[in-house]
C-alpha positions in Angstrom: -19.8 -19.7 -87.1 -16.9 -18.2 -85.2 -14.0 -20.6 -84.4 -14.0 -22.0 -81.0 -11.0 -19.8 -79.9 -12.7 -16.6 -81.0 -13.3 -13.6 -78.8 -17.1 -13.8 -79.6 -17.2 -17.5 -78.6 -15.4 -16.9 -75.5 -18.0 -14.4 -74.5 -20.8 -17.0 -75.1 -19.1 -19.3 -73.2 -18.7 -16.8 -70.2 -22.4 -15.8 -70.8 -23.3 -19.5 -70.7 -25.5 -18.6 -74.0 -24.9 -19.9 -77.5 -26.9 -17.5 -79.7 -29.1 -18.9 -82.3 -29.2 -15.6 -83.8 -25.6 -14.7 -84.2 -26.4 -11.2 -86.0 -28.3 -10.4 -82.5 -25.0 -10.8 -80.6 -23.2 -8.0 -83.1 -26.0 -5.5 -82.9 -25.6 -6.0 -79.0 -21.8 -5.1 -79.4 -22.5 -2.5 -82.1 -22.4 1.4 -80.7 -24.8 4.1 -82.5 -21.6 5.6 -83.8 -20.8 2.5 -86.0 -24.1 2.5 -88.0 -27.6 2.2 -87.8 -27.8 -1.5 -86.7 -27.1 -0.4 -83.4 -27.7 -2.0 -79.8 -29.9 0.9 -78.4 -32.9 -0.9 -78.8 -31.7 -3.8 -77.2 -29.9 -1.8 -74.2 -33.7 -0.7 -73.9 -35.3 -4.1 -73.6 -32.2 -5.5 -71.5 -32.3 -2.7 -68.9 -35.6 -3.9 -68.2 -35.1 -7.8 -68.2 -32.2 -7.3 -66.1 -34.3 -5.1 -63.4 -36.7 -8.0 -63.3 -34.3 -10.9 -63.3 -32.3 -9.0 -60.5 -36.0 -8.2 -58.5 -36.5 -11.8 -58.5 -33.0 -12.7 -57.4 -33.1 -10.5 -54.5 -36.8 -11.6 -53.7 -35.4 -15.2 -53.5 -32.8 -14.5 -51.3 -34.0 -11.9 -49.1 -37.4 -12.8 -48.7 -38.1 -11.4 -45.4 -36.5 -7.8 -46.3 -38.6 -4.6 -46.7 -39.6 -3.4 -50.3 -37.6 -0.3 -49.9 -34.3 -2.2 -49.1 -34.9 -4.6 -51.8 -35.3 -1.5 -54.1 -32.1 0.0 -53.2 -30.4 -2.9 -53.2 -31.2 -3.6 -56.5 -30.3 0.2 -57.5 -27.0 -0.6 -56.4 -26.7 -3.6 -58.5 -27.9 -2.3 -61.7 -25.9 0.8 -61.1 -23.2 2.1 -64.2 -20.6 1.0 -61.9 -21.3 -2.6 -61.3 -22.4 -3.2 -65.1 -19.2 -1.3 -66.5 -17.0 -3.5 -63.9 -18.8 -6.8 -65.3 -18.3 -5.6 -68.8 -14.9 -5.2 -68.2 -14.3 -8.6 -67.0 -16.1 -10.2 -69.8 -13.4 -8.2 -72.0 -16.5 -6.2 -74.3 -14.1 -3.2 -74.7 -11.8 -5.3 -77.0 -15.3 -6.5 -78.6 -17.6 -3.4 -79.2 -18.0 -1.6 -82.6 -17.5 1.7 -83.0 -16.8 4.5 -85.3 -13.2 5.4 -85.6 -13.6 8.7 -84.1 -14.9 7.5 -81.0 -12.5 4.7 -80.8 -9.8 6.8 -81.0 -11.8 9.2 -78.3 -11.7 6.5 -75.8 -15.5 5.1 -76.5 -14.6 1.2 -75.9 -13.3 2.5 -72.1 -15.9 4.8 -71.5 -18.3 3.6 -68.4 -21.5 4.6 -69.9 -20.9 2.7 -73.1 -19.9 -0.4 -71.5 -22.8 -0.8 -69.0 -25.0 -0.1 -72.0 -23.5 -2.6 -74.1 -23.9 -5.2 -71.2 -27.3 -4.2 -71.1 -28.0 -4.8 -74.9 -26.6 -8.5 -74.6 -28.8 -9.1 -71.8 -31.6 -8.1 -74.2 -30.3 -10.0 -77.4 -30.6 -13.0 -75.2 -34.0 -12.3 -74.3 -34.7 -12.2 -78.2 -33.0 -15.0 -78.7 -33.9 -17.5 -76.8 -36.6 -16.0 -74.0 -36.7 -14.6 -70.3 -35.7 -17.5 -68.7 -32.1 -17.9 -70.9 -31.6 -14.1 -69.8 -32.3 -14.7 -66.4 -30.2 -17.5 -66.2 -27.3 -15.1 -68.1 -28.0 -12.3 -65.2 -27.8 -15.2 -62.4 -24.5 -16.2 -63.5 -23.1 -12.6 -63.8 -24.4 -10.9 -60.8 -24.8 -13.9 -58.8 -21.2 -13.5 -56.8 -22.3 -9.8 -56.6 -25.4 -10.5 -54.7 -23.8 -13.5 -52.8 -21.5 -10.9 -51.5 -23.6 -7.8 -50.7 -24.4 -6.8 -47.3 -28.2 -5.9 -47.5 -27.7 -3.8 -44.0 -25.1 -1.7 -46.2 -27.6 -0.4 -48.8 -30.4 0.2 -46.4 -30.3 4.0 -47.5 -29.0 5.4 -50.8 -26.3 7.6 -49.9 -27.8 11.3 -50.5 -30.2 10.0 -48.1 -28.2 8.6 -45.5 -25.7 11.7 -46.0 -28.3 14.2 -45.3 -29.7 12.1 -41.9 -26.2 11.9 -41.0 -25.9 15.7 -41.2 -29.1 16.4 -39.8 -28.1 14.1 -36.7 -25.5 16.3 -35.7 -27.5 19.8 -36.6 -25.3 20.4 -39.8 -26.8 21.9 -42.7 -27.7 19.8 -45.6 -25.3 19.5 -48.5 -25.0 21.4 -51.6 -24.9 19.9 -54.9 -23.8 21.6 -58.2 -22.8 20.2 -61.5 -18.7 20.6 -62.3 -18.7 19.5 -65.4 -20.7 17.3 -68.4 -18.4 15.6 -71.0 -19.8 13.4 -73.9 -22.1 13.7 -76.7 -25.7 14.3 -75.7 -26.8 11.0 -75.9 -23.7 10.0 -73.7 -23.2 12.3 -71.3 -21.0 11.8 -68.4 -21.9 14.2 -65.2 -19.2 15.2 -62.6 -21.3 16.7 -59.6 -19.7 18.1 -56.3 -20.9 17.6 -52.9 -20.2 20.1 -50.4 -20.8 21.1 -46.7 -19.9 24.4 -46.3 -20.1 24.5 -42.5 -17.6 21.6 -42.5 -15.6 23.2 -45.1 -15.2 19.2 -46.9 -16.5 18.4 -50.5 -16.2 15.8 -52.7 -16.8 14.9 -56.4 -18.6 12.2 -58.3 -19.5 10.9 -62.0 -22.1 9.4 -63.5 -24.3 9.2 -66.6 -27.0 11.1 -65.1 -26.8 14.0 -62.8 -28.7 11.9 -60.1 -26.2 9.3 -60.3 -23.2 11.5 -60.1 -24.9 13.0 -56.7 -25.1 10.0 -55.2 -21.7 9.0 -56.0 -20.3 12.2 -54.7 -22.4 12.2 -51.5 -21.1 8.4 -51.0 -17.4 9.8 -51.1 -18.3 12.5 -48.5 -20.1 10.1 -46.5 -17.2 7.9 -46.4 -14.7 10.6 -45.4 -17.0 12.2 -42.7 -17.3 8.6 -41.2 -13.7 8.0 -41.1 -13.4 11.3 -38.7 -16.2 10.3 -36.7 -14.5 7.8 -34.8 -14.3 8.2 -30.8 -13.2 11.7 -29.7 -13.0 12.9 -33.2 -13.9 16.2 -34.1 -17.4 15.2 -35.6 -18.7 12.9 -32.9 -22.1 14.3 -32.0 
């Protein structure tokens, strides 16, 4: 049993779950580069448990909202950026088990690895104590984020909103292109550029999938366009 002041015990206190099977906790924190007993299967399971638990929380909180709006908010809550921030708050970078090469390459700070580890932890709680225990962890971790979420802000995903914004001003739709891919095949990060040639504007975004990177690039470009679209601004319709 870990000492009361150990990092693993502090993690369990933050999650609100004491593992009955400590080996599951270790596995959840083990990257595939470290050895065969890694966290990918737990991540697969945790992804589904997280989605279900978040769906239930949103259904309870926003009972009168349309299904499409709830789907978009859920996507915002479980995206890599949100998972990464929570993982950092839990001090997961200090607890991950990585190969020497992965550790030297900055793997403990990589958003995709941290997001995967958080999902693996949720999957590990599910195996250790069942769905309600895992849902309780999700509520403790994501509850504050849900409480601060403005549903109207996520009524449309950034790519859709950007396209409609441009079409409403009779401007051409944006063009997306992959600028770079980094990392190994199982843990790639994509960098994508979103450009509106008619306005000579472009922004870049990153994500662990091309779609996620496109959404981030679109969000950044949309923020830039909205900031220039005030009364009398050059982009006003």
